C-alpha positions as CSV (number, residue, x, y, z in Angstrom):
1,M,-18.8,-118.1,10.7
2,F,-21.0,-120.6,12.5
3,G,-21.0,-118.4,15.5
4,N,-17.6,-119.6,16.7
5,G,-14.9,-117.4,17.9
6,M,-11.2,-117.4,17.1
7,T,-10.4,-119.5,20.2
8,E,-12.8,-122.3,19.2
9,W,-11.3,-122.5,15.7
10,L,-7.8,-122.5,17.2
11,L,-8.8,-125.4,19.5
12,V,-10.2,-127.3,16.5
13,L,-7.0,-126.7,14.6
14,V,-4.8,-127.9,17.4
15,M,-7.0,-131.0,18.0
16,G,-6.9,-131.8,14.3
17,L,-3.2,-131.4,14.3
18,L,-2.9,-133.8,17.2
19,V,-5.3,-136.4,15.7
20,L,-4.4,-136.3,12.0
21,G,-0.8,-135.1,12.2
22,P,0.9,-132.4,10.1
23,E,1.0,-134.5,7.0
24,R,-2.8,-135.3,6.6
25,L,-4.3,-132.1,8.1
26,P,-3.9,-129.8,5.1
27,A,-5.5,-132.4,2.8
28,V,-8.4,-133.0,5.2
29,V,-9.0,-129.2,5.6
30,R,-8.9,-128.8,1.8
31,S,-11.5,-131.6,1.4
32,A,-13.7,-130.1,4.1
33,G,-13.5,-126.8,2.3
34,R,-14.5,-128.3,-1.0
35,L,-17.4,-130.1,0.7
36,M,-18.6,-126.9,2.3
37,G,-18.4,-125.1,-1.1
38,R,-20.5,-127.9,-2.7
39,A,-23.0,-127.8,0.1
40,K,-23.4,-124.0,-0.2
41,G,-23.8,-124.3,-4.0
42,M,-26.5,-127.0,-3.6
43,L,-28.3,-124.8,-1.0
44,A,-28.2,-121.8,-3.3
45,Q,-29.6,-123.9,-6.1
46,V,-32.4,-125.2,-4.0
47,Q,-33.3,-121.7,-2.9
48,Q,-33.4,-120.5,-6.5
49,E,-35.6,-123.4,-7.5
50,L,-38.0,-122.7,-4.7
51,E,-38.1,-119.0,-5.5
52,A,-38.8,-119.8,-9.1
53,S,-41.5,-122.4,-8.4
54,L,-43.4,-120.3,-5.8
55,P,-45.5,-117.4,-7.2
56,A,-44.2,-114.1,-5.9
57,D,-47.6,-113.0,-4.6
58,E,-48.0,-116.2,-2.5
59,L,-44.5,-115.8,-1.2
60,K,-45.2,-112.2,-0.2
61,Q,-48.5,-113.2,1.4
62,A,-46.8,-115.9,3.4
63,S,-44.0,-113.5,4.5
64,D,-46.6,-110.9,5.5
65,N,-48.5,-113.6,7.6
66,V,-45.3,-114.5,9.4
67,K,-44.5,-110.9,10.1
68,M,-48.0,-110.3,11.4
69,L,-47.7,-113.4,13.7
70,R,-44.4,-112.2,15.0
71,N,-45.8,-108.8,15.9
72,S,-49.1,-110.1,17.4
73,N,-50.0,-112.0,20.5
74,V,-51.2,-115.3,19.0
75,K,-53.0,-116.3,22.2
76,K,-55.1,-113.1,22.1
77,L,-55.8,-113.6,18.4
78,V,-57.0,-117.1,18.9
79,R,-59.1,-116.2,21.9
80,R,-60.7,-113.3,19.9
81,V,-61.5,-115.6,16.9
82,V,-63.1,-118.2,19.2
83,V,-65.1,-115.6,21.1
84,D,-66.3,-114.1,17.8
85,E,-67.3,-117.6,16.5
86,V,-69.2,-118.4,19.8
87,E,-71.0,-115.0,19.7
88,R,-71.9,-115.5,16.0
89,K,-73.4,-118.9,16.8
90,Q,-75.3,-117.6,19.8
91,G,-76.6,-114.4,18.2
């Protein structure tokens, strides 16, 4: 979760224990967990609304364009388009 290892979480727990004390730490952790749950729920809702509002064909086309750009050399592609445009204007 979040790309952190067990040692990082243990360090955070020890620091929290030192700063907040054993009385307040469980309540703070519980509140943070609830906040994270709400944030995840809101994010899921936004994703669902975006998926519902975007037509599937446009979403697939955008996804295909991104995949094509990842697999291609953008510099070569731009250069080829520019050269083709210059040749079309000259010829």
